[in-house]
N, C-alpha and C positions, 0 to 999 in steps of 0.2 A: 582387438583383444578384446577378452573375454571379460569379465566379472570373477571370474575366479582366476585370470592373470594378472589382475588389478591386484587380487587380495594377495597374491604371492609378492608382489611388488610391496606390497602396504606394509606385510608383514617385514620383511628385508629391514626396511624404514625404521621400524618399532624395535625393533633389535638392535640396529646399529643408535637409535635415542637411548634405550634403555643399557645399553655397554658404555654409554658415556657417561652415564650417572644422575641423566633426568631426572626428575620430580613428577614430567606428567609429558606424554608426545601425544599428538595426531596426525594422522593422514587424513586428505579428499582427493578421491579420484574423481575426476568430473567430463562427462560429452556433454555437450547441449548443440541441440539443433533448432534452430530459429526460422522460421519463412515469414515473409511478410509481403503484401501483395497490395497495392495501392492504386488508386484508379482517382482519375478524374478529367472532369469536362466528358463524360460517356467514353472515356477509353482508357483502359489500362497502362499506367504512368511507369509502373517499375514491379518488377518482382526477384525478392533479393531471398536468397536460402544459401543463410550460413551455418558452420561446425565450427566448434570451438571446443576443444580438449584440452589437458593436461592436470596434476596435478601440485598440493600445497601441503607444506608440512609446517605444525606447530611443535615447538619445544619451549614449554616453562623448566626451569636449570635457577636452581637455588635463589627463587622470586624473579627472575627476571623472563622476558618472551622473548624468545627468536621465530622470525621465519621466513621461509624461502618454499620458490615454487619454480617448476618449471613447465613447458608443453613438449618434453620429449619421455614419452614412457619405455622406458630400458631397465635394465637390471645394472647398468654401468649407470647410469644418469643420478637412479634414486637412490644409492648412498650417498652420492655426491650432495644432493641436494639437503640428505639428511643431516650430515657433517657442517651443510653450511647454518641451518637454522640450530645446531648444536651451536657453532662457534658464535653466531648473534645474540646467543639466547645467554651467554657465558660476557659479551660484550655487555649487555643488557644487567643482567644482574649484578656487576662491578660498581655499576654507574644509580642503580636505582636507590631513592631513600625509603621507600616503602616495598614490603615483598610483596609481590603476588601469592594469594593464599584463593585457592579455591574449594569451595563448598563440594559437599559429600553429592554424589549421585547415584545411583544403582549400574550395575553392567546391564545393556540391554543389546540384545543379538535378535534383527528384526528385519523384514522385506519391508516396504511401503511403494505403493503402487494406482496412481490415479486413477477412479473408479472412472470407466466412461464406457458409452457405447458404440462412437463412433471416433476410428484416430485421426484426426485432421491429418496427418502424414498421408493418410493413406484414399483421400479425397481429392478428385483431380484437379490440375490448375486450369484446367478449360471449365468444368462445374464449379470450380470458386469465382474463378475470372467472368463467368455469365452471370453470376449471381451479381458482380458489383455492376457491371457493363447495367444490368435491368433496373437496376435499383436506381443510379444515377440518368437512366434514360428517362423513368419516370417523374425522377424528380424534375428534371428543366424541362418536362411539358409544360409546369408554369411560367406564363410567357413573362414573368418579371423577376423568375430564376435566372440568374446570369451565370453562376456556377455549382457547380456540386465535387462533391469528393468521398470516398468509399474505401473502406481498408478490412482487409482480414489479416489474423493477425493467430499464430501459435509457436510454442515451444514446447520442446522435451527439454529435459536434464532426467541423465542416466548419474548418478552417483555411489561411490562408496566411501564409508565413513568406518576410519577405524583409528584406537587408542591404545595407548599402554597396558589403559585400567581394565582392556578385556572387550569392549563395545563394539560390535562390528554392525553396520548398516548399510543396507541395499535401498536404493530409490532409484526408483521410476515413476517421475511427475511431470505433468502436462499442466499446460493452461493455454486457453482459447481466449482470445474476443473478437470483435467486429464494430461498423460504427460508421455512418455514412453523414454529409451536412449536406446542406444548402445554403448556397447566397443568394441574395436577392437586391436589388437596385432599385432604387426611387428617388430623384428629383436632389440627384448627385450621392447618396447617402449608399452604404451598403449594410445589411445585417443579416445575419448569417443564423440556423437553428440548428443543432445537430439532436442524431439518437448515436447512441452508445449499449453495447451491454455493457456488462460487467467481464472484468477481467476475474476468470474463474478456475480453477482446479477442474476440468472435466472435458469431454472431447468436442468434436464436432457437432453436435447435439444442441448445443449452445445456440448455433448459427443458426439451426434449422427451427428451434421452439422460438428462435426471438423475431421469424417471419418481417426482414427489413422490409420488405417490397411491401407486403401491407400497413408499414408505418411510413412508408416515403407519401405519401397523397399530408396525412396530417403534418410532418414535419416540412413539406413544400410551403404549404398554404400559413403554416406558422410563420418562417422566414418573411412572406410577403405582408404577415401584417403586423409583422414585429420592426420593417424599415421603414412604414405607413406610423408608427404608434406614434403619441407625443413624449415628449422628453420626460422625466419626471420630476416632479415640483420639491425640490432640499425643504425636507421637516423631519419631524420626528415621524414614525412609524410606527405600526403594528407587524411583525413578520411572519409570516407563515410559510414553511421553509419544505422544500419537499427532502427525499430521503436521498437522493443522490446530491443534491448542494449541500447537505449535512455532513457526506462524507470528508467532503475534503474542507469542512469548520470542524469538525471533530480529527481529522487529521493535521492539521496545524494548530489548534489552541489547545487541542489535548494530549494526541498522541506525540508527538514530538517530545513538548513537556513532562511525561510520563516517564521519557526512558533516562534510567538511572544513572550513565554517565554522564549525561549535559549535568543535571540536577545537583552533582559530585563535584562540576567542572573540569571531569576529566575529558569533556568532548567539547569545544567551543567551533568546532572548524565548520566551513560552510553554510549552515545554520543555527549556530550563537548556542546559548545554556538554556536556562530553563528558572523560569518567576518559582517554581514547584520544589521548593527544596526540601529537604529531608525533616524539617521543623516541623513545617506543615503538617506533614503525614497524621491523618487521623483525629486534626482539630481543623484545617482550613476546611472553609464554606469556597468550594469551587462554585455552586449552581444553587439551583431552589430544590425542594428536598423530590420535584420530578426527574429530576436529573442521576440517572444511573447508567454508568459508561461500564460495561464489562471488556475483559479484554477474555475471547476464547482464540485460541490458536487449534482448539480443536473441531470445530463444526462442517462438517466435508464441503469441499469445492472451494474451501475460501484461503488466500494465498499464502496464508502465514501456517496452513494445518496443516505442513509436511510431516507428520508423526512424532518430527526431533528436531532440533536445532544443531548449529553448526558447533556447537558443546557436547552432541550427543547426549540432551537434555531432553526428555518426554515435552512433548506440546501439552500444554495446561489451560486454565479455565479460573481466570480470579476477578475480583474487582477493580477497577483503577477510580472508580467516583461510587460512592453509595449515598442515597439520598441527600447526594448535594454536597456530603462532603468528602475530600479528596485522601485516600486511604493505600493506593498500590501503584508500584511501578514496574515500567518492563526490566528486566535483571537479566544480567551473565551468571555463570559461575564466579567469577571475581569479581562482581559489585556487589554480589547479594549479603555477604557477611558485612560490609560496610554500614547497613542498617538493621544489622541483627538478623536478617535471615535463615535459615540453615539449607535449604534449597532453592536454585535458581528457579525463574519463571519461564524457561526456555525459551528466550528471545535473543539470541547471537547466530546471526546469521552473517554470512558473505554471500557478495553478488556474483561468484565465479568463484575456480579452484585457483586463482593468485590473486586474491583480494582475502586479505585478515576478515576473518568475523568481527565484529561489533556489536551493540547492543540495538535494537532495530524496533521500532515498534510495532505491536501484537495485531490480532482481527480488531482493534478495538471497537463497538457498536452501543447506539444508546438505545435502554433497552424500553420497548411497549411500552406506553400507557392504556387507556383507555377510551379513548374516543377516536372517532370518524374522522377524517378531513372534512367532510361537511360542518360538524360539531367545530374546529377548531377554526373556520372561516367565518362562520353564522356569528361567533361572539365577538367579529373585529370589527368597527365604526369604520375606523380609517385608517387601510395597512395594504400591505404589496406580498403576491404570493411570488414564489422566487423559486423554478426551475433549474435544475441543471450547474455546471463548473462556469467559471466565467475568468475573470483577473481578480488578483488577490496580494496582499501584501503582508506581512507579519513582520515585529522587531526580534531583536536577538534573543528574548528572554522572552517570546511568545505571548507579549501582555495585550500590546498595540496592534490592532489589524482593521483589515479593510477585506472585503469581500463585492465580486460581481457575483454573475451568473448567466445561464442561457436564453433565460426567456423570463417575461415578468408581468404581472396580471396585476390591477388596482383593483382594491377590495374594497366596495362601500355599502355600508349599513348592513354587513352580512355578507355579502355576495360578490362574488370575484366576476368583475366587467371587461376591460377593455383593458390591451397588454399595453405595456409603456416599455423604453429602451432605456439606456444611460445609467442602470442603477447602481450606485454603488453603494451599502453599507459598513459603518466604523464601528469601533467600539471598545473595550478593554475585556478583556476574556475571559472574569468571575462575574463583571459585570451583565455581561451577556449572559452567560449562563443561569445567570439569579434571576433575569428576567423571563424564564421561560416557565412560562403557567396550563402548557396543555398539548402534548406527545398523544400523537393517533394511536390505533390499538394494531396488533400483530399483523392483520390481513392485509395491513400499507405496509409493512417493514419490507424492505429492499437494501440491497447488498451492492457495493460497487467499489473496486481495485485499483491498488497505484504501483506501475509497477518502473515509475522513476522517482521517487522517492530517498530526494537527496540529503547522505548524508557523508563527513569524513573527508582528509586529507591523505593521499590523492582519492575523490571520489566516488563514492559508490551507489549503487542502484538500488534503494529496498523494496518490496513487495509485500504488502499486508489488503485486508478486505476491511473496509469498515459500513455496516449494515446501521438502518435507522430507520423507524416512520415519520412522516412530517410535523414537526412540531411548532409550536408559538410563542414566539417571544415580542416581549411590549415594548413599546415608546424606545423605537432604535434609531441612532442617526441614520438619516440620510442623503446623500449626494448626490449632483449630476456625475456620472463617471466621461 
């Protein structure tokens, strides 16, 4: 079915919604194609190709929401689902204590296509599989590496959004990612080291440019060094955290707290509420003056840079934290008015055609400073340098946390020395960010994305990118994990 056929079905639904006297309505028609290739121990373990298509209809009737969806795209099914969404909205309106009001948004008619050089779905399975096998084979040439894993992932979303206000948006979105890992064994212990490209909205050129095979010797050697490394001695350390590691720290300790529905108490499922309540906006000292956290859903290739969100709101750039002070939220058309804003920040997204859009974390990044990585490390007498993602936990208000990582090095007298293992640091969100006293420059900035950010009940997976240069944090509590 072509997008023109989709538009015909969408207009049928919207006419039905208008005739019912609804305040507002929209429809999302979507076809998603996903390919995942996974390898284990020099062999291809699985190849999965999946396709999912359908449509979802939202209706706002007298201040109450209704939503219904179906996987059947037909002239008979669309009116039925539209009527069901209207009936649900009427029921919601009859029970609502507060009526939903949407802030204004201009009408948009646009087409958004992910820029790319190489279509990942046009690259043969043979070529992709050969790359993974070659990487795994190289990794396991290290005698003490006992396991290897590697994978490639790609997704295409073709989507049409149309609203009763007149917006019509056509999307053809791509995303790509690749990774591999090595696991070493020594003295009855196991330790893994990994390499991952970010998830980005681009083509297969991301995989080619990452040169996975060239990274394999370093990753394998560091897995062996890591498994033989001494365990960390608990205590207080200065930490220098790389951009990939900071992406997760930012995600959990700033991204989720900045979702306005959480801060208002509207959303508490799966990952809790937020300590960044509206009374703190503009006054609360979230971090040191060096901490500038900016939401940017317009940066090319990033996951939340889709042109428009699922409210049909244009993607934007704004401050979350400016010079250490908390100043802004991620909002949608429903929540923005609750804090006196006249326009949504364009952060309303659903993970598929069959789910209701909700406020999701933007592409939040730590703005670069003026130092080099060597500068950050040279001013540390006793500390730890951390790369990559590891275990983590954080409380239901995003206040108390602990984080691990993928690789750790001891810093002594301004120099990075040997690797450590079993490093876990913990703290309280504002205390941690207030301890930041150095951020590396833009030349060190890296982007890392998430496609499994959980929220809601039933749960949904959100997509967003977090960018950062390495940063230094003073006197952080470290324990043995």
